[in-house]
C-alpha positions, -999 to 999 in steps of 0.1 A, spaced: 288 -540 -268 277 -565 -242 244 -560 -223 242 -563 -185 218 -596 -187 235 -613 -219 248 -643 -201 208 -647 -184 195 -645 -221 219 -667 -234 211 -692 -204 172 -690 -210 177 -699 -245 203 -730 -239 173 -740 -215 144 -735 -233 165 -750 -265 172 -783 -241 212 -770 -254 224 -795 -223 262 -782 -235 253 -747 -229 234 -753 -200 263 -769 -182 286 -741 -196 274 -718 -168 289 -745 -143 317 -752 -125 324 -789 -116 319 -785 -84 282 -766 -84 252 -778 -70 211 -774 -81 187 -780 -53 151 -781 -77 124 -765 -62 125 -784 -26 144 -815 -42 179 -830 -20 210 -808 -36 227 -823 -66 265 -818 -68 293 -818 -88 283 -811 -126 283 -849 -146 253 -856 -117 237 -821 -132 240 -834 -162 222 -861 -155 191 -846 -138 191 -821 -167 191 -854 -195 159 -865 -172 142 -834 -171 144 -822 -205 134 -858 -216 103 -849 -198 93 -814 -205 84 -810 -243 86 -777 -241 95 -745 -216 99 -705 -216 118 -684 -197 111 -644 -192 137 -624 -202 119 -594 -178 144 -575 -160 132 -556 -126 
């Protein structure tokens, strides 16, 4: 049985484990990402570059899997 938030758990786990291919599977080719107050990054390939740099800098992360 699929729980309502299984996709959120899967994305969180992929981010925590720096699994870039799994993170990118949640995105379409024409998506865009706005991180903080930065400029939007457009396109899956450009977002891949951003995450590659992010994963090199960040040693550890945990995303909350609690739902309100």
